[in-house]
C-alpha positions as CSV (number, residue, x, y, z in Angstrom):
1,X,0.5,1.9,-5.7
2,X,3.3,1.1,-3.7
3,X,6.9,1.8,-2.8
4,X,8.0,-2.1,-2.2
5,X,12.2,-1.5,-1.4
6,X,13.2,2.0,-0.2
7,X,16.5,0.4,-1.8
8,X,18.0,4.0,-2.9
9,X,17.8,7.3,-1.1
10,X,16.2,8.3,-4.7
11,X,13.4,5.7,-3.6
12,X,13.1,7.5,0.1
13,X,12.9,11.2,-1.4
14,X,9.8,9.6,-3.9
15,X,8.2,7.9,-0.8
16,X,8.0,11.7,1.0
17,X,7.4,13.1,-2.2
18,X,4.0,10.6,-3.2
19,X,3.1,11.3,0.1
20,X,2.5,14.8,0.8
21,X,5.5,16.0,1.2
22,X,6.3,19.3,-1.4
23,X,9.1,20.9,0.8
24,X,13.1,19.9,1.0
25,X,13.7,17.2,3.1
26,X,15.8,18.8,6.0
27,X,17.8,15.1,6.5
28,X,17.8,11.7,4.0
29,X,20.3,9.2,4.8
30,X,19.8,5.6,3.8
31,X,20.0,2.9,3.1
32,X,22.7,1.6,5.2
33,X,24.9,-0.8,4.1
34,X,24.9,-3.2,6.5
35,X,21.2,-2.8,8.0
36,X,19.3,-1.2,5.1
37,X,17.6,0.9,7.3
38,X,17.1,4.7,6.2
39,X,15.2,8.2,7.6
40,X,14.4,11.2,6.2
41,X,13.0,14.2,8.7
42,X,10.9,17.3,7.2
43,X,9.9,20.3,8.8
44,X,7.6,23.1,7.7
45,X,6.9,25.8,8.8
46,X,3.7,26.2,7.4
47,X,0.2,23.9,7.7
48,X,-0.9,22.1,4.3
49,X,-5.2,21.6,4.8
50,X,-4.5,19.6,1.4
51,X,-5.6,15.7,2.1
52,X,-2.3,13.5,1.5
53,X,-2.2,9.6,1.4
54,X,0.9,7.7,2.8
55,X,2.0,5.2,0.0
56,X,2.8,1.8,1.7
57,X,5.9,0.5,2.4
58,X,4.9,-3.6,2.5
59,X,8.9,-4.6,2.9
60,X,9.6,-1.9,6.3
61,X,8.1,-0.9,9.4
62,X,7.7,2.7,9.6
63,X,8.8,4.8,13.2
64,X,7.2,8.1,12.5
65,X,8.9,10.8,15.4
66,X,7.6,13.8,16.0
67,X,10.4,16.4,17.1
68,X,7.0,19.0,17.4
69,X,4.0,19.3,18.4
70,X,1.6,18.4,15.3
71,X,-1.5,19.2,15.0
72,X,-3.5,16.6,12.1
73,X,-6.5,14.5,10.9
74,X,-5.8,11.2,10.0
75,X,-8.7,8.6,8.6
76,X,-7.9,5.3,7.8
77,X,-10.4,4.7,4.7
78,X,-13.2,7.3,5.8
79,X,-12.9,6.5,9.5
80,X,-10.7,9.3,11.5
81,X,-8.3,7.5,13.7
82,X,-6.6,10.7,15.6
83,X,-8.1,14.5,15.1
84,X,-5.8,16.5,17.1
85,X,-2.7,17.6,18.6
86,X,0.3,14.9,18.6
87,X,2.6,16.4,21.5
88,X,6.1,16.7,21.6
89,X,8.6,13.6,21.4
90,X,6.4,11.0,20.7
91,X,6.8,8.0,18.5
92,X,4.7,5.5,16.4
93,X,4.9,1.9,15.4
94,X,3.4,2.0,11.8
95,X,2.9,-1.7,10.6
96,X,4.4,-2.6,6.8
97,X,2.0,-2.1,3.8
98,X,-0.1,1.2,6.1
99,X,-1.6,3.5,4.1
100,X,-3.9,6.3,5.2
101,X,-5.4,9.8,4.7
102,X,-3.5,12.9,6.3
103,X,-4.2,16.3,6.8
104,X,-1.6,18.7,8.6
105,X,-2.7,21.7,10.1
106,X,-0.1,23.1,11.8
107,X,3.6,23.4,11.2
108,X,5.8,20.1,11.8
109,X,9.2,18.4,12.3
110,X,8.9,14.8,11.7
111,X,11.3,12.3,11.3
112,X,10.4,8.9,9.6
113,X,12.7,6.3,10.4
114,X,12.1,2.7,7.9
115,X,13.1,-0.7,9.5
116,X,13.3,-3.6,6.7
117,X,11.2,-6.4,8.0
118,X,14.2,-8.4,7.2
119,X,16.2,-7.0,10.2
120,X,13.7,-7.2,12.9
121,X,12.8,-11.1,11.2
122,X,16.8,-11.4,12.1
123,X,17.0,-9.8,15.7
124,X,13.9,-11.7,16.9
125,X,15.8,-15.0,15.2
126,X,18.7,-14.1,17.8
127,X,16.4,-13.3,20.4
128,X,14.9,-17.0,19.9
129,X,11.6,-16.3,18.5
130,X,11.6,-16.1,14.7
131,X,7.7,-15.5,15.0
132,X,8.2,-12.3,17.0
133,X,6.9,-8.7,15.0
134,X,6.9,-5.1,16.0
135,X,3.6,-4.4,17.4
136,X,1.6,-1.2,16.2
137,X,1.1,1.5,18.5
138,X,-0.2,4.8,18.9
139,X,1.9,7.7,19.6
140,X,3.6,6.8,22.4
141,X,6.8,9.1,24.8
142,X,9.8,6.9,25.5
143,X,12.8,8.7,25.8
144,X,15.3,5.8,24.8
145,X,13.8,6.1,21.1
146,X,14.0,9.3,21.3
147,X,17.5,9.1,22.5
148,X,18.5,6.7,19.7
149,X,16.5,8.9,17.0
150,X,18.8,12.6,17.4
151,X,22.3,10.1,17.5
152,X,21.2,8.5,14.2
153,X,20.2,12.3,12.9
154,X,23.6,13.8,14.8
155,X,25.9,11.2,14.1
156,X,27.8,13.2,11.4
157,X,28.5,15.9,14.5
158,X,29.2,13.4,16.8
159,X,31.1,10.8,15.1
160,X,32.5,12.8,11.5
161,X,34.3,10.5,9.4
162,X,32.8,7.6,11.4
163,X,29.3,8.9,11.2
164,X,27.9,5.7,9.1
165,X,28.7,3.2,11.9
166,X,27.0,5.2,14.6
167,X,23.8,5.3,12.6
168,X,24.2,1.2,12.0
169,X,24.9,0.7,16.1
170,X,22.5,3.0,16.7
171,X,19.3,1.1,14.5
172,X,20.6,-2.2,15.9
173,X,20.2,-0.6,18.9
174,X,16.7,0.7,18.4
175,X,15.3,-2.1,17.0
176,X,16.7,-4.7,19.8
177,X,14.7,-1.9,22.3
178,X,11.6,-1.9,20.2
179,X,11.8,-6.0,20.2
180,X,11.9,-5.7,23.7
181,X,9.0,-3.4,24.6
182,X,6.9,-2.9,21.7
183,X,6.7,-6.5,20.3
184,X,4.5,-9.7,20.1
185,X,4.4,-13.0,19.3
186,X,3.0,-14.4,16.0
187,X,2.6,-18.5,16.3
188,X,3.0,-20.2,13.2
189,X,-0.6,-21.4,13.3
190,X,-2.1,-17.7,13.6
191,X,-3.2,-18.6,17.3
192,X,-1.2,-16.8,19.8
193,X,-2.4,-18.6,22.7
194,X,-0.3,-21.7,21.8
195,X,3.2,-22.1,22.6
196,X,2.9,-21.1,25.9
197,X,1.3,-22.7,29.3
198,X,-0.6,-19.9,29.7
199,X,-3.4,-20.4,27.3
200,X,-6.9,-21.5,26.9
201,X,-9.1,-21.2,29.1
202,X,-7.2,-20.3,31.8
203,X,-5.7,-17.1,29.3
204,X,-9.0,-16.5,28.6
205,X,-10.4,-16.6,32.7
206,X,-7.2,-14.0,33.6
207,X,-8.1,-11.6,30.8
208,X,-11.9,-11.9,31.7
209,X,-11.3,-10.9,35.7
210,X,-8.6,-8.3,34.5
211,X,-11.3,-6.3,32.6
212,X,-13.8,-6.8,35.4
213,X,-11.3,-5.0,38.2
214,X,-11.0,-1.6,36.1
215,X,-11.8,-0.1,39.7
216,X,-9.3,-2.0,41.5
217,X,-6.9,-3.2,38.8
218,X,-5.3,-6.9,40.3
219,X,-1.7,-7.0,41.3
220,X,0.9,-9.7,39.5
221,X,0.7,-11.5,42.2
222,X,-3.3,-11.8,42.3
223,X,-3.3,-12.6,38.4
224,X,-0.5,-15.2,38.5
225,X,-2.6,-16.7,41.8
226,X,-5.3,-16.8,39.2
227,X,-3.5,-19.1,37.0
228,X,-1.8,-21.1,39.5
229,X,1.7,-19.5,38.8
230,X,4.3,-18.4,40.5
231,X,5.0,-14.7,39.6
232,X,7.8,-14.9,37.6
233,X,6.0,-17.4,35.4
234,X,2.9,-15.9,35.1
235,X,4.9,-12.7,34.3
236,X,6.8,-14.5,31.1
237,X,3.9,-16.3,29.8
238,X,1.6,-13.3,29.7
239,X,4.2,-11.5,27.8
240,X,4.5,-14.6,25.4
241,X,0.4,-14.9,24.9
242,X,-0.1,-11.3,24.5
243,X,2.8,-9.7,23.3
244,X,3.1,-7.4,26.7
245,X,3.9,-7.8,30.1
246,X,0.5,-7.7,32.1
247,X,1.1,-4.5,34.2
248,X,1.3,-2.6,30.6
249,X,-1.7,-4.6,29.3
250,X,-3.8,-3.7,32.5
251,X,-2.8,-0.2,32.3
252,X,-3.4,0.1,27.8
253,X,-6.9,-1.3,29.0
254,X,-7.9,1.0,31.8
255,X,-6.7,4.0,29.2
256,X,-9.0,2.2,26.5
257,X,-11.8,2.3,28.9
258,X,-11.4,5.6,30.5
259,X,-10.8,7.3,26.7
260,X,-14.3,5.6,25.7
261,X,-15.6,6.5,28.8
262,X,-14.2,10.2,28.1
263,X,-16.8,10.3,25.1
264,X,-19.3,9.2,26.5
265,X,-20.9,11.4,28.7
266,X,-19.7,14.3,30.1
267,X,-18.4,12.8,33.8
268,X,-16.0,14.8,36.0
269,X,-12.5,13.7,34.8
270,X,-12.0,12.6,38.6
271,X,-15.2,10.4,38.5
272,X,-14.1,8.6,35.7
273,X,-10.0,8.6,37.1
274,X,-11.6,6.7,40.5
275,X,-13.8,4.5,38.3
276,X,-10.5,3.1,36.2
277,X,-8.3,2.4,39.2
278,X,-6.2,5.9,39.5
279,X,-5.5,7.3,42.9
280,X,-6.5,10.7,41.9
281,X,-7.0,12.8,39.1
282,X,-3.1,13.8,38.8
283,X,-2.5,10.3,38.2
284,X,-4.7,9.7,35.5
285,X,-3.5,13.0,33.7
286,X,0.0,11.9,33.9
287,X,-0.5,8.4,32.3
288,X,-3.5,9.2,29.9
289,X,-1.5,12.0,28.2
290,X,1.8,9.4,28.2
291,X,-0.5,6.8,26.1
292,X,-2.5,9.5,24.4
293,X,0.2,12.6,23.9
294,X,-2.7,15.1,25.3
295,X,-4.3,15.4,29.0
296,X,-7.8,13.7,29.5
297,X,-9.9,17.1,28.8
298,X,-8.3,17.9,25.5
299,X,-8.3,14.5,24.4
300,X,-12.4,14.7,25.1
301,X,-12.9,18.1,23.7
302,X,-10.7,17.2,20.1
303,X,-11.7,13.9,19.7
304,X,-15.4,15.4,19.6
305,X,-15.1,17.5,16.9
306,X,-12.6,15.5,15.0
307,X,-14.8,12.7,14.0
308,X,-16.0,14.2,10.5
309,X,-16.1,13.1,6.6
310,X,-12.5,13.7,5.7
311,X,-14.0,15.2,2.2
312,X,-15.5,18.4,4.1
C-alpha cells in the first residue's frame, strides 16, 4: 500500500499512523497552499521495539530530520542499512517511493518534510536544468537545513498571521538550497556522462585516478590537469557529470572506503586515517562524524553488532 499524494492534513496523519507512529503528532502542517509541501513533527519519550514499515510516498521526497539523538535499526528488505545511534541535528533525503522497516530503541524527536516532486522539478527548471533531481543521502549535518526547518516549525511565533507565508518562503529556500548542494543530474538518455564535456574515457580516467590516491588525495588543480581542463571548467563539468563537486565526491569516497576498512579488521583508527589521506586521527574523526553521525570507534562497534536478522 502507498500514499500517492499527501493532499490533505488527514492524508499526512494517515501516513504517520500507517508507518508506525502511535502517539499524537506534535506538529502537523500542510499541504501549504502554494508549494503543496507538508511537514509533521513527532516526539516520544519511550522506545518502541516493534518493527514498523514506512509507507511509500511516490509523489514526494521526504526529508527526515532528527532533532534529538535516536537509536534505531533500519532495514531495506532483509538487509540492514543502519544500526545504532543517529546524532541529533542530522537529516536525510529519502527518495520518492522509498519504503523500509525500522525499529526505534530510544526516545525520539523527528520532523518529516514532504516535498512534492513537481516542486523540485519546477525549481530545477528555473535553474536551467529540468533533469536535476535531489540525491538520496545518509544522515548528514547541515546548519542551513536545520535553521530552515526550525523557521518553519516556529513560524507562528515568528510571524503570527503571516506564518503560512514564512513557511512557504522557507520551503522555497530549502528546495533551492537542496538542489544546489544535494542534487544530481538525470540526463534524458539515462547516461549521466552525456551532455557534459567531461565524459567517456576522460571521466573514467579521473575517477580511477581519484580511487587510486586515497592515501594522498589529489588537489583540484591536479584533477583538472588530468582532464586537460582549467580548474573552474573541470569543477563545473565534474559536478554536471557526477552530481557533486569534485572535493565533496573525493571526501565521500575516502570516508566510504575508510568505513569499510573499519569493519574489515581491528586496525588502529589512526592507521586507517593515514591510509585514507587524513592528517591525523582527530581530523578523520571530525570528518567521519559529520558524514555518519558517530565517531569511527562507535561506528565500528555499532555496525558489527547491528547486522542481525530483523525478525530476531
